[in-house]
Every structure is written in C-alpha cells, then in structure tokens.
BANUVO-589726 format. One line per 5 residues: number of its first residue (from 1); their letters; for each residue z, x, y of N, C-alpha, C, O. Coordinates in steps of 0.2 Angstrom, whole numbers, m for minus. Atoms other than C-alpha are relative to their C-alpha. Layout:
REM residues N
NUM	A	Z:X:Y:Z:X:Y:Z:X:Y:Z:X:Y; ...
REM end
This chain:
REM residues 396
1	XXXXX	6:5:m1:618:745:353:1:m4:6:6:m7:8; 1:5:m6:613:736:369:1:m6:m1:m2:m8:m5; m1:7:0:619:719:371:m6:m4:3:m8:m3:8; 6:4:m2:604:707:372:2:m5:5:8:m7:5; 0:3:m5:602:697:387:m1:m7:m2:m5:m8:m6
6	XXXXX	1:7:2:605:678:385:m4:m4:5:m1:m5:10; 6:3:m3:590:669:391:0:m8:m1:1:m10:m6; 0:7:1:590:651:394:m7:m2:2:m9:m1:8; 7:2:m1:572:643:392:0:m8:2:1:m12:m3; m2:6:m2:573:628:402:m7:m4:0:m11:m1:2
11	XXXXX	6:3:1:559:614:399:0:m6:1:6:m9:1; 0:8:0:553:595:400:1:m1:7:m3:1:11; m1:3:m6:559:587:415:m4:m6:1:m7:m9:m3; 2:7:m2:554:571:425:m6:m1:2:m8:m7:3; 7:0:m3:538:576:432:m5:m3:m5:m4:m4:m11
16	XXXXX	5:3:4:521:570:427:m2:6:m4:m7:5:m8; 3:m7:3:518:588:420:5:1:m6:5:7:m9; m6:0:5:533:585:407:m5:3:m7:m3:9:m9; 3:m3:6:520:588:392:m3:7:1:m3:11:m4; 2:m7:m2:513:604:400:5:4:m1:5:9:m4
21	XXXXX	m7:m4:1:530:611:401:2:1:m7:5:6:m9; m2:m2:7:533:608:382:m5:5:m3:m2:9:m6; 5:m6:2:518:618:379:1:6:1:0:11:m2; m1:m7:m3:522:632:390:7:2:m4:7:8:m7; m5:m2:3:539:632:383:0:3:m7:3:8:m9
26	XXXXX	1:m2:7:534:633:365:m3:5:m1:m2:8:m6; 2:m6:0:524:647:368:4:6:0:4:11:m3; m5:m5:m2:537:657:377:6:1:m6:8:6:m8; m5:0:6:549:653:362:m2:5:m4:1:10:m6; 2:m3:6:538:659:350:m2:8:1:m2:13:m4
31	XXXXX	4:m6:m1:531:675:359:8:4:3:7:10:2; m4:m3:m5:548:681:369:3:5:m6:4:3:m12; m4:m5:3:556:698:362:6:m1:m3:11:0:1; m7:3:2:570:692:351:5:7:m1:11:7:m3; m5:m7:0:576:712:350:2:0:6:7:5:6
36	XXXXX	m2:m2:m7:579:712:369:4:m7:2:10:m6:5; m4:6:m2:585:694:371:2:m6:m5:m2:m8:m10; m3:6:3:596:680:365:m3:m6:3:m1:m7:8; 2:7:m4:587:663:368:3:m5:m1:5:m7:m7; m4:7:0:595:647:372:m5:m6:3:m7:m6:9
41	XXXXX	5:6:m3:582:632:373:4:m6:2:9:m9:m1; m3:6:m3:587:619:385:m5:m4:3:m9:m3:7; 5:5:m3:577:603:388:4:m5:5:10:m6:6; m1:5:m5:576:590:401:m4:m6:m2:m10:m6:m3; 4:6:2:571:573:395:m5:m4:6:m4:m2:12
46	XXXXX	3:4:m6:559:562:405:4:m4:4:2:m5:10; m5:4:m5:573:551:412:5:5:2:10:3:5; m4:m5:m3:582:567:416:7:2:m2:11:5:1; m5:m2:5:595:570:403:m1:7:m2:m6:8:m5; 0:m7:3:599:589:399:2:0:m7:7:m3:m9
51	XXXXX	m1:m1:6:599:593:381:0:6:m3:m6:9:m2; 0:m7:2:603:609:372:m1:1:m7:0:m4:m11; 0:m2:7:601:618:355:m5:m5:m4:m10:m7:m2; 5:4:3:594:607:342:m3:m6:3:m9:m8:0; 3:5:m4:591:592:353:m5:2:4:m10:m2:5
56	XXXXX	6:m2:m5:579:603:364:m5:1:m5:m11:0:m3; 6:m2:4:570:609:349:m4:m7:m2:m10:m7:m3; 4:6:2:567:591:344:m4:m3:6:m10:m6:5; 4:2:m6:561:587:362:m7:3:0:m12:1:3; 6:m4:2:548:601:358:m5:m4:m4:m10:m5:m2
61	XXXXX	4:4:5:542:592:343:m2:m7:1:m4:m11:m3; 3:6:m2:538:577:353:5:m7:m1:3:m12:1; m5:6:1:553:565:348:5:m1:5:6:4:9; m6:0:m4:567:558:357:6:4:m3:8:2:m9; m5:m4:3:582:570:355:6:m4:m1:7:m9:3
66	XXXXX	m6:4:1:599:564:348:5:0:7:8:m4:8; m4:m1:m5:607:571:364:m3:m5:5:1:m8:9; 2:5:m6:595:560:376:2:m7:m3:2:m12:1; m2:6:2:600:545:365:8:m2:3:10:m7:5; m7:1:0:618:548:367:2:0:7:7:m3:10
71	XXXXX	m2:1:m7:618:552:385:m4:m5:5:m9:m3:8; 2:5:m4:615:537:395:4:m2:6:11:m2:6; m3:2:m6:619:531:412:6:m5:m2:6:m10:m6; m6:5:2:637:523:411:4:4:m5:10:2:m6; m3:m4:6:641:535:395:6:4:4:5:6:10
76	XXXXX	m5:m5:m3:657:546:399:m3:6:2:m2:9:8; 2:m7:m3:648:561:400:m5:1:6:m5:6:9; 4:1:m5:636:555:413:3:m3:7:0:m3:12; m3:3:m6:648:547:425:3:5:4:5:10:2; m3:m5:m4:655:556:440:7:1:m2:11:m4:m4
81	XXXXX	m7:m1:2:671:565:436:0:4:m7:4:6:m10; 1:m1:7:665:570:419:m4:8:0:m9:9:4; 3:m6:0:661:588:414:m7:m2:m5:m7:m6:m10; 5:0:4:643:589:407:m1:6:m5:m5:11:m4; 1:m5:6:645:600:392:1:m4:m7:6:m5:m10
86	XXXXX	1:4:6:639:591:376:m5:3:m5:m11:3:m5; 4:m3:5:634:600:362:m5:6:2:m11:6:m1; 4:m6:m1:627:616:370:m4:m1:7:m7:3:10; 2:1:m6:622:607:386:3:4:6:10:3:6; m3:m4:m4:626:618:401:5:m4:5:3:m9:7
91	XXXXX	m4:5:m5:641:611:412:m2:2:7:1:7:10; 3:m1:m5:631:611:427:5:0:7:4:4:12; m3:1:m6:644:605:440:7:m3:m4:7:m7:m7; m6:3:2:663:603:435:3:m4:7:6:0:11; m1:4:m5:667:589:447:8:0:4:9:0:10
96	XXXXX	m6:0:m3:686:590:449:2:7:4:2:13:1; m1:m6:m4:692:603:462:4:4:m4:2:10:m4; m3:m5:4:703:611:449:m4:4:m5:m3:9:m7; 5:m2:6:689:614:438:m7:2:3:m12:3:m1; 6:m1:m4:676:618:451:m3:7:m1:m2:12:2
101	XXXXX	4:m6:2:666:631:441:m6:m3:m2:m8:m9:m2; 6:1:3:649:632:434:m2:4:m6:m2:10:m6; 1:m3:7:644:636:416:m5:5:0:m5:10:m4; 5:m4:0:629:644:421:2:7:4:m2:10:6; m2:m7:m3:639:660:427:m2:6:m4:m1:7:m10
106	XXXXX	3:m5:4:631:676:423:6:5:m3:11:5:0; m5:m4:3:640:688:412:6:m3:m3:11:1:m5; m6:3:2:652:676:406:0:m1:m8:m5:m2:m11; m1:m1:8:658:677:387:5:m5:m2:8:m5:m7; m3:6:4:667:661:385:m3:m3:m5:m9:m5:m4
111	XXXXX	3:2:7:664:655:367:m1:m7:1:3:m10:4; 1:6:1:655:639:365:m4:m3:6:m7:m8:6; 4:2:m6:648:638:383:m6:3:1:m8:9:m1; 7:m1:m1:630:638:387:m1:5:6:m6:5:10; 1:m5:m5:632:653:399:m5:4:0:m8:4:m6
116	XXXXX	7:m3:0:617:663:403:0:6:4:3:6:10; 2:m5:m5:611:679:411:m5:m1:4:m5:1:10; 6:2:m3:595:673:416:m3:m7:m3:m2:m9:m9; 4:6:2:585:657:416:m6:0:1:m8:2:7; 8:m1:m1:566:655:413:m1:m7:0:m3:m10:m5
121	XXXXX	1:7:0:563:638:421:m8:m1:m2:m12:0:2; 8:2:2:546:632:412:0:m7:2:m1:m11:m2; 0:8:m3:547:616:423:m6:m1:5:m5:1:11; 6:2:m5:530:611:431:2:m5:4:5:m10:3; 1:6:m4:528:600:445:7:m3:4:12:1:5
126	XXXXX	m6:3:m3:542:589:453:7:1:m3:7:2:m9; m6:m2:4:560:593:450:1:7:m4:7:8:m6; 0:m7:3:556:610:443:m4:6:3:m2:12:3; 3:m5:m4:544:618:454:m1:0:8:m5:3:11; m1:2:m6:548:612:470:6:2:4:8:0:10
131	XXXXX	m7:m2:m5:565:620:476:6:m3:m3:11:0:m2; m5:5:2:575:607:467:5:4:m5:11:4:m4; m3:m3:5:581:616:452:2:7:1:6:10:m2; m2:m7:m2:581:633:460:6:1:5:9:6:5; m6:1:m4:594:627:472:6:m1:m4:11:1:m2
136	XXXXX	m5:1:5:605:623:457:2:7:m2:8:9:m3; 0:m7:1:602:641:451:4:4:5:9:8:4; m3:m3:m5:607:647:468:7:m2:0:11:3:m1; m7:2:m1:623:638:469:4:3:m6:9:6:m5; m4:m3:5:628:644:451:0:8:1:4:11:m2
141	XXXXX	0:m7:m2:624:662:457:m3:3:m7:m1:8:m9; 2:m2:5:613:665:442:m8:3:0:m12:0:4; 6:m2:0:597:675:440:m6:m5:m3:m4:m9:m8; 5:5:2:581:665:437:m8:3:1:m9:7:6; 7:m2:0:562:668:435:m2:m4:5:0:m10:6
146	XXXXX	5:2:m5:550:664:449:3:0:7:8:3:8; m2:0:m7:552:660:467:6:m3:1:9:m7:m3; m6:3:m2:567:654:477:m1:m6:3:m7:m9:3; 0:6:m2:571:638:485:m7:m1:5:m11:m5:4; 5:0:m5:560:641:500:m7:1:m2:m12:m3:0
151	XXXXX	6:m1:3:546:648:491:m4:m4:m5:m10:m5:m5; 2:5:4:545:635:478:m2:m6:3:m7:m9:2; 1:5:m3:546:621:490:m6:0:4:m10:m4:3; 6:m1:m4:532:628:501:m6:0:m5:m12:m2:m3; 7:m2:4:521:633:486:0:m8:m3:m6:m9:m6
156	XXXXX	1:7:3:523:614:480:m3:m4:6:m8:m8:4; 2:4:m4:520:606:496:m8:2:3:m9:7:7; 7:m2:m2:501:607:500:m1:1:8:m4:5:10; 0:m1:m6:503:603:517:3:5:4:0:8:9; m4:m6:m2:517:615:521:m4:6:m1:m5:10:3
161	XXXXX	3:m5:2:508:628:511:m6:2:5:m7:8:7; 6:m1:m5:492:626:522:1:2:6:m2:7:9; m2:m3:m6:501:629:537:2:6:1:1:9:6; m1:m8:2:508:645:531:m6:4:0:m7:9:3; 6:m3:1:491:650:526:m4:1:6:m7:6:8
166	XXXXX	2:0:m7:485:646:543:3:5:5:m1:9:8; m4:m5:m3:498:656:551:m2:7:m2:m2:12:2; 1:m8:4:494:671:540:m7:2:2:m8:8:2; 8:m2:m1:475:670:546:m4:m1:m6:m10:2:m7; 4:0:6:469:665:529:m4:m5:0:m3:m10:3
171	XXXXX	5:5:0:453:656:526:1:m7:m4:1:m7:m10; m2:6:5:455:637:521:m5:m5:2:m8:m5:8; 5:5:0:443:622:518:4:m5:6:10:m6:6; m2:6:m5:445:608:532:3:m5:m4:1:m7:m9; m4:5:3:458:595:528:3:m4:5:3:m2:10
176	XXXXX	m4:6:m3:469:580:534:6:m1:m3:6:m2:m9; m6:2:4:486:577:530:2:m8:3:3:m9:9; m1:7:m2:491:557:530:7:m1:m4:8:2:m9; m5:2:4:508:549:526:m1:m6:m4:m6:m10:m2; 2:7:5:508:535:513:1:m5:5:m3:m10:6
181	XXXXX	m1:5:m5:516:525:526:m6:m3:5:m8:m9:6; 6:1:m5:501:527:538:m5:m4:m4:m8:m8:m1; 6:2:3:489:523:524:2:m8:m1:m3:m12:m1; m2:7:3:499:507:518:1:m4:6:0:m10:5; 0:5:m6:501:500:536:m7:0:4:m7:m5:8
186	XXXXX	6:0:m3:484:504:543:m6:4:m3:m8:8:0; 5:m4:3:471:509:530:m5:0:3:m9:5:1; 7:0:m3:456:505:540:1:6:4:m3:11:4; 0:m5:m4:463:517:553:1:6:m2:0:11:1; m2:m5:3:468:530:541:m7:3:m3:m8:9:m3
191	XXXXX	6:m2:3:450:531:532:m5:1:8:m10:5:7; 5:m2:m8:441:532:552:4:7:1:1:12:1; m4:m8:m1:454:547:554:m3:5:m4:m5:11:m1; 3:m5:5:448:556:538:m8:1:2:m10:6:3; 7:m1:m1:430:552:541:m2:3:7:m7:7:7
196	XXXXX	2:m3:m7:430:557:560:2:8:0:0:11:4; m1:m8:0:437:575:554:m4:3:m6:m6:9:m6; 3:m4:6:428:578:537:m6:m4:m2:m8:m10:0; 5:3:4:413:575:527:0:0:m6:3:4:m10; 0:0:8:409:569:511:m3:5:m4:m8:7:m2
201	XXXXX	m5:3:4:413:572:497:7:4:1:8:10:4; m6:m3:m1:431:574:498:5:0:m6:4:m4:m11; m5:0:5:446:578:487:6:m3:2:8:m1:7; m6:4:m3:462:567:489:5:3:m5:4:2:m11; m5:m2:4:477:574:483:8:m2:3:9:m3:9
206	XXXXX	m7:1:m2:496:570:483:2:7:3:m1:13:0; m1:m6:m2:504:584:493:4:4:m5:4:10:m6; m6:m3:5:518:587:480:m1:m1:m8:3:m5:m10; 2:0:6:511:589:463:m4:5:m3:m7:9:1; 4:m4:2:503:600:451:m4:m2:m6:m4:m7:m8
211	XXXXX	3:1:6:492:602:436:m6:m6:1:m7:m10:m4; 5:5:m3:478:591:447:2:m7:m1:m2:m12:m1; m2:7:2:489:575:443:m2:m3:7:m1:m1:12; 0:3:m7:484:562:456:m7:1:3:m9:m3:7; 5:m2:m5:469:571:462:m7:m3:m3:m8:m4:m9
216	XXXXX	6:3:0:451:563:464:m4:2:5:m3:4:10; 6:m3:m5:435:566:471:m4:m7:2:m5:m11:m1; 2:6:m3:428:553:484:m6:2:3:m7:5:8; 7:m2:m2:409:554:486:m2:m4:7:m7:m1:10; 3:4:m6:408:540:500:6:m4:1:11:m4:m2
221	XXXXX	m5:5:m3:419:527:509:3:m4:m6:9:m5:m6; m2:5:4:419:516:494:6:3:m5:10:0:m8; m5:m4:6:429:529:483:6:2:4:10:4:0; m6:m3:m4:441:535:497:5:m4:0:10:m2:m2; m5:4:1:451:520:497:3:1:m7:9:2:m7
226	XXXXX	m4:m1:6:455:520:479:3:6:m2:8:7:m6; m2:m7:1:457:539:479:7:0:5:12:2:2; m6:m1:m4:470:538:493:7:m5:m4:12:m3:m4; m5:3:3:479:524:484:3:4:m7:9:4:m7; m2:m3:5:480:533:468:4:7:2:9:9:m2
231	XXXXX	m4:m6:m2:487:548:477:6:m2:3:11:2:2; m6:3:m4:500:538:486:5:m2:m5:11:m3:m4; m5:2:5:508:533:469:5:7:m2:11:6:m4; m4:m6:2:514:551:467:3:4:5:8:8:4; m3:m2:m6:519:556:485:0:m2:7:m5:m6:9
236	XXXXX	0:4:m7:524:551:502:m5:4:5:m7:1:11; 5:m4:m4:511:564:509:m6:1:m4:m6:2:m10; 7:m1:3:492:564:505:m3:5:3:m3:5:10; 4:m5:m3:481:578:508:m7:m1:m2:m9:m1:m8; 7:1:1:462:576:510:m4:5:2:m4:7:8
241	XXXXX	3:m5:m2:451:591:509:m9:m2:0:m12:m6:m4; 7:1:0:433:592:513:m3:5:m6:m1:11:m7; 2:m3:6:423:597:498:m3:8:1:m6:8:6; 3:m6:0:416:615:496:m7:0:m4:m6:m3:m10; 7:1:3:398:616:490:m6:3:3:m5:6:8
246	XXXXX	6:m4:m3:380:622:493:m5:m5:m3:m4:m10:m6; 5:3:2:363:616:490:m3:2:m6:m4:8:m7; 2:m1:7:357:615:472:m7:m1:m1:m10:m2:5; 7:2:2:341:612:464:m2:m8:2:2:m12:2; 3:7:m3:331:597:471:4:m3:5:5:m9:5
251	XXXXX	m3:3:m6:342:595:486:8:m2:m2:12:m4:2; m7:2:2:358:591:476:5:5:2:4:11:3; m5:m4:m2:374:597:481:3:5:m7:5:2:m12; m4:m4:6:381:612:469:8:0:1:11:m1:6; m7:0:2:398:614:463:2:7:4:m1:12:4
256	XXXXX	m3:m7:m2:410:627:472:3:4:m7:5:1:m12; m3:m4:6:415:641:460:8:m1:1:11:m2:7; m8:0:0:434:640:455:2:7:m3:1:8:m8; m3:m7:1:442:657:456:8:0:0:11:m3:4; m8:m1:1:460:662:450:3:6:0:m1:10:m3
261	XXXXX	m3:m6:0:471:676:452:7:0:m2:9:m5:0; m7:m1:1:488:680:445:4:6:4:2:12:4; m4:m4:m4:501:688:456:7:1:m4:10:m4:m6; m6:m1:2:516:697:449:4:5:4:2:10:6; m5:m5:m4:531:705:458:5:m3:4:5:m9:4
266	XXXXX	m5:2:m5:544:703:471:m2:2:7:m6:m2:10; 1:m3:m7:544:713:487:m7:4:0:m9:6:5; 6:m4:0:528:723:481:m4:m3:m6:m4:0:m11; 4:4:5:517:710:472:m6:3:m1:m9:5:4; 6:m2:2:502:715:462:m5:m6:m3:m3:m11:m6
271	XXXXX	4:5:2:487:705:459:m5:2:m7:m6:8:m9; 3:m1:5:477:703:443:m8:1:0:m11:2:6; 7:0:m1:459:704:439:m2:m8:2:1:m13:1; 1:7:m2:450:688:446:m3:m4:m6:m8:m1:m9; 3:4:5:445:674:434:m3:m6:3:m2:m8:9
276	XXXXX	3:6:m2:434:659:435:0:m5:m5:m1:m3:m11; 0:7:4:435:642:428:m7:m4:2:m10:m4:7; 7:4:0:418:633:425:2:m7:m4:2:m7:m10; m3:7:2:425:615:423:m5:m3:m5:m11:m2:m5; 4:4:4:418:604:410:m2:m7:2:m7:m10:1
281	XXXXX	1:6:m4:420:589:421:m3:2:8:m3:8:10; 2:m1:m6:414:587:439:5:6:5:2:10:8; m6:m5:m2:430:597:445:6:1:m5:7:m3:m11; m4:m2:4:444:605:438:8:m5:m1:13:m3:0; m6:6:0:456:589:435:5:1:m6:4:6:m9
286	XXXXX	m5:m1:5:470:586:423:m3:0:m7:m1:3:m12; 4:1:7:459:581:408:m4:5:m2:m4:7:m8; 4:m6:0:447:596:411:5:6:m2:4:11:m6; m6:m5:1:464:607:411:3:0:m7:4:5:m10; m4:0:6:472:601:396:m2:m5:m6:1:m5:m12
291	XXXXX	2:4:5:463:588:386:m6:1:m3:m7:1:m9; 7:0:3:445:591:385:m1:7:m1:3:11:1; 2:m6:2:436:606:378:m5:2:4:m7:8:3; 7:m1:m3:421:608:390:2:5:6:m3:9:8; m2:m5:m4:430:620:402:0:8:m3:3:9:m8
296	XXXXX	0:m6:2:426:638:401:2:5:5:0:5:10; m2:m6:m4:436:653:408:m4:6:m1:m6:7:m6; 3:m6:0:427:668:413:4:6:4:5:6:10; m4:m5:m2:437:683:414:m2:8:m2:m1:10:m8; 0:1:m7:433:694:424:m5:m4:3:m11:m4:0
301	XXXXX	4:4:m3:424:683:435:m6:5:3:m5:10:5; 5:m4:m2:406:689:440:m1:0:7:m4:m4:10; 0:0:m8:408:694:458:m2:8:1:m1:12:m3; 1:m7:m3:404:710:469:7:4:0:12:1:0; m7:m3:m1:417:724:471:4:m3:6:9:m5:6
306	XXXXX	m3:3:m6:419:718:488:3:m6:0:8:m8:3; m2:7:0:422:700:484:6:0:m4:11:m4:m3; m5:m1:5:434:705:470:6:4:3:12:3:1; m5:m4:m4:444:717:482:2:m6:5:8:m6:6; m3:4:m4:445:703:495:4:m5:m3:10:m5:0
311	XXXXX	m4:6:4:451:689:483:7:3:m2:12:m1:0; m7:m2:1:465:700:477:4:1:5:10:0:4; m4:m1:m5:470:705:493:3:m7:4:8:m7:8; m2:7:m3:470:686:499:6:m2:m4:10:m6:m2; m4:3:3:480:682:484:7:4:2:12:0:2
316	XXXXX	m6:m4:m1:494:695:488:2:m2:7:9:m2:7; m1:1:m7:494:689:507:2:m8:m1:6:m10:3; m3:8:1:496:670:501:7:0:m3:11:m4:m1; m6:m2:3:510:676:490:6:1:4:11:m2:3; m6:m1:m5:520:683:504:m1:m5:5:4:m6:8
321	XXXXX	0:5:m5:514:670:516:6:m6:m1:10:m9:3; m5:5:2:525:658:506:6:2:m3:10:m2:m5; m7:m3:1:539:670:503:1:m1:m8:7:m2:m10; 0:2:7:535:669:484:3:7:m4:4:13:m1; m3:m5:4:543:680:470:m1:m1:m8:m2:m7:m10
326	XXXXX	0:2:8:541:682:451:m7:0:m1:m10:5:m2; 7:2:4:525:675:447:m3:m6:5:0:m10:7; 4:5:m2:511:664:455:m7:1:m2:m10:6:m3; 7:0:0:493:659:452:m3:m2:6:m2:m8:8; 2:2:m7:483:659:468:m7:m2:m1:m10:3:m4
331	XXXXX	7:4:2:467:647:467:m4:1:6:m1:m1:11; 5:1:m4:451:649:477:m6:m4:m2:m7:m5:m7; 6:3:0:435:641:481:m5:4:3:m5:7:9; 4:m3:m4:420:649:484:m8:m3:0:m10:m6:m5; 6:3:m1:403:643:491:m6:3:m5:m7:9:m5
336	XXXXX	6:m3:4:388:644:478:m6:2:3:m10:5:0; 7:m1:m2:375:646:489:m1:7:3:4:11:2; 1:m6:m2:369:661:498:6:4:5:7:10:6; m5:m2:m5:384:662:511:7:3:m4:11:7:m2; m6:m2:5:397:664:496:7:1:4:11:6:2
341	XXXXX	m5:m1:m3:410:661:507:7:m2:m3:7:m6:m8; m5:1:5:428:662:500:6:m4:4:7:m2:10; m5:4:m3:442:649:504:6:1:m4:6:2:m10; m6:m1:4:460:650:499:2:m9:m1:2:m13:3; m3:8:2:465:633:490:7:m1:0:10:m4:4
346	XXXXX	m7:1:1:483:635:483:4:5:m4:1:8:m7; m4:m4:4:497:644:476:3:m5:m6:3:m12:m5; m3:4:5:505:638:460:6:5:m3:5:9:m7; m4:m5:1:522:646:458:3:m1:m7:7:3:m9; m1:0:7:525:640:440:m6:m2:m4:m5:m7:m8
351	XXXXX	6:1:3:508:640:432:1:m2:m7:6:0:m11; 0:1:7:504:634:415:1:6:m4:m2:11:m2; m1:m6:2:511:647:403:m1:0:m8:3:4:m11; 1:m1:8:504:645:385:m4:6:0:m6:8:5; 3:m8:1:496:661:378:m8:m3:3:m12:2:5
356	XXXXX	7:2:m1:479:651:382:m1:m1:8:m7:m3:10; 0:3:m8:484:646:401:m4:6:3:m4:11:0; 4:m5:m5:474:656:415:5:6:2:3:12:2; m4:m6:m2:489:666:421:2:5:m5:2:11:m4; 0:m6:6:493:675:405:m6:2:m2:m6:8:m3
361	XXXXX	5:m3:2:476:677:401:m3:5:6:m5:10:4; 2:m6:m6:472:686:419:4:6:m2:1:12:m3; m6:m7:0:487:698:416:m2:2:m7:m1:9:m7; 2:m4:6:481:701:398:m7:4:2:m8:10:m1; 6:m3:m1:464:706:404:1:6:6:m2:11:7
366	XXXXX	m2:m5:m5:473:716:417:4:6:m4:6:11:m1; m3:m5:4:482:726:403:8:m2:0:12:3:m2; m7:2:3:498:716:401:0:m5:m4:m1:m11:m2; 0:4:4:501:707:386:5:m6:1:8:m6:6; m3:6:0:509:691:383:8:1:0:13:m1:4
371	XXXXX	m7:m1:1:525:696:377:3:5:5:9:5:7; m2:m4:m6:526:710:390:1:m3:5:6:m2:9; 1:4:m6:522:698:403:8:m4:1:11:m4:6; m6:4:0:538:687:398:6:4:2:10:2:5; m5:m5:m1:549:703:398:1:2:7:6:2:10
376	XXXXX	0:m1:m7:543:708:415:3:m5:4:6:m3:9; m3:5:m5:547:691:423:7:m1:m1:10:m3:4; m7:0:1:564:692:416:3:6:4:8:6:8; m2:m5:m4:566:709:423:m1:m1:8:4:1:12; 1:2:m7:559:703:440:6:m5:2:8:m4:8
381	XXXXX	m4:5:m1:572:689:440:6:3:2:9:2:7; m6:m4:m1:586:701:438:0:5:6:5:7:8; 1:m4:m5:579:713:450:2:m3:7:5:0:12; m2:4:m5:579:699:463:7:m2:1:9:m3:7; m7:1:m1:596:694:459:4:5:3:8:5:8
386	XXXXX	m3:m6:m3:602:711:462:m1:2:7:3:5:10; 2:0:m7:594:712:478:4:m5:5:6:m4:10; m4:5:m4:602:695:484:8:2:0:11:1:5; m7:m1:0:619:702:478:2:5:6:8:6:6; 0:m5:m5:617:715:492:2:m3:7:5:0:11
391	XXXXX	0:4:m6:618:700:505:8:m2:1:11:m4:m4; m7:3:m1:635:696:513:0:m7:4:m4:m7:9; 2:7:m1:637:677:515:7:m2:4:7:m8:4; m6:1:m4:654:678:525:3:5:3:3:11:1; m2:m5:m3:662:687:537:7:3:m2:12:m1:m3
396	X	m6:m3:3:676:699:531:7:m2:4:12:0:2
REM end
C-alpha cells in the first residue's frame, strides 16, 4: 500500500481575514481525499499563537482553543530559547545551536513530531498571503501550496503588482499610490495630488490586504478624506484607483462588470472559464463577498469568444508577470458601455477556498471538481519543490 502523504492544513492567522480563512480550511478538511492524504490541522490564533490537533479544531468551531490559552507571551513555550513543540504544534525553530533543526522537515518519521510532507496554507491576507509564512516554509525546506516568497509578496502589494503588470504591457486603470505618512502629514496636498491625476468616482485601498477589507468608494472630495483615513488603518501604502464605468440610463454612471478567472499550474499555468460577479451592493466589498446574499455569480460570464480568449490570456500573463505558482484568482474590470474595454485589476494568490468561493466554482465549471482541485494543488506543491531541489545553493 502506498504511504499517505502527510498534509498540514494551516489556517487562521493574525490578518483581518481570519474568519474567511476558517471557512476555507473547514471546507478543505471536509473534502480532501483521505485515501491519499493524512491530514494534520494546524491553527494560528488571532494573537499569533500556533495550535495543533484538537486545539486547532476548536479554533475552527469558533472558540478560543486550549492551546491559545496556554501559550501566552512570557510562558516557557513562547520565550526565546524554548522549543515550540506543544501538543502537536510544529517545532518551527529550535533556537539552541545544538538543536538547530526544523520539525517541518519533509519525509521525517520521528514519532510525535508534527512533521509534514507538504503544507496547504489557507491563510488569507497579511502574514499568510504576503510571503512571510512562505519564507518560513522555504527555510524549513518543505513543499507548500501556492506561490513563493516573491510571488506572494508581489501578489499582495497592489502597488508593486501594478508596476509588474505595467512592465508586462497589461492594461490597468489609472491609479495613484500614496504613503500613509504623506497623507497624515499633508492631507490637503495628498487630496490635491489624487484629484490632479484621477477623476471621481475613486476606489481607495490599502496596498496590502485582501477580501476587500479597508476598501471604500469615494464619489467626491467629501468622501475621499474618510476613505484614505480608513485605508491608512490597514497599511502604510494607499492605492487610489479611478473608477471604471460608463453611461447608464438617464445619464447615470453604470457599474463596471467584475470578471474573474482561476489560474492553475506552475511553469505552464492554465486559465479557467471566465466568471462574473454581480454585486448586491455598489461594489464587491467585504460585506458583499461574505455577509450579504445579494451578490450573484455568473459562470461562465456572458462574453464574446474574443473577449473570453483575451481575458484568459491576460490572466495567464498576469500570473507569470508576478512569478506566481500553484493557484491564483485574477480579477478584471470591464466597461459596461459600447467600448467594453477590459482592465486587469489584481491577482489573489490565496483566494477564498470554500466550495462556494469563486476560485473552486470557476474550476468546477472548467471540469475540475473541488476534491480533485485540492489534490492537484498538493501535487503542484510537490512538483515545485522537486524543481527547486535541482538548484545548487553553495559552491562545492
């Protein structure tokens, strides 16, 4: 009998998308092929403590885990010089030189340790999707689902991401990037800078966050200041984008169409069918994504063959521009009027992953079911790790 691969499902985290992560992880844990994989749930509480086994399951159920109550700053387990191995919690770093090992060693059979063959990080947002946790996996030399440090960081930072898209010749909406320090020191000058470059309505976003957290729409100057203030709570860089729209009935501005594509693969990525989200609110914000029931997914989107082909090709180009791997959801905006111009909006390197999230639904419509998709992502993680193992890091 073939030995099962030991897969760690890592979820929770310190970001504003903690609850979204729990939903994604619960779906994966329910659907993953148990005949192929031995599953190890690993949770990270909102205050950053790692918990395993039953404590992680308790975190999924919405309560504070026993592990999170035990592991507090100043406890022996959390002070420098202590091993972080506590009831199934992986020993991330053994701080003493004589014990300089990492429990996330692939292929290790030491009994009682949380050693894993591959990690599936279902950590959305800061500290999970931005290259930080990926750096830990790289140090441990373990396979993991998704993009590497560079791709994850670039895919999270909307400012850097747009620079890479521009370099690749991909069409973008007009935008301005401000530093929080600039906004706080000279708010009037910051508003003038935005208004000189862009036309209302505007979308104001923290550069590093996901799930539309901290994003708001400003229709005029009276709304721009509060929008910048809210975005500044979440990041030191603020991105302001000019809205995409057209002329609706009665001269009113029509909403842009919000289109999404799933990309799957490593060096030879493939694009899913194109889907469309019709938001129940004015735009697809956090509430529209996760709390309200008014948003309607349309899969496949009603587009011409030429438009579909263009969008899928752009999705793959965006994936490559940011040096991504494994998976990504690529989002587009399309003018609703006669021009129907298409603009690349952003990539999401660890998109929502419940069975009703857009990324899995897009692949289901393309012919890849949810369980098969999970398996394929784990296989891609191992494939990428095998490719990295061919690299020499030191001179013989």
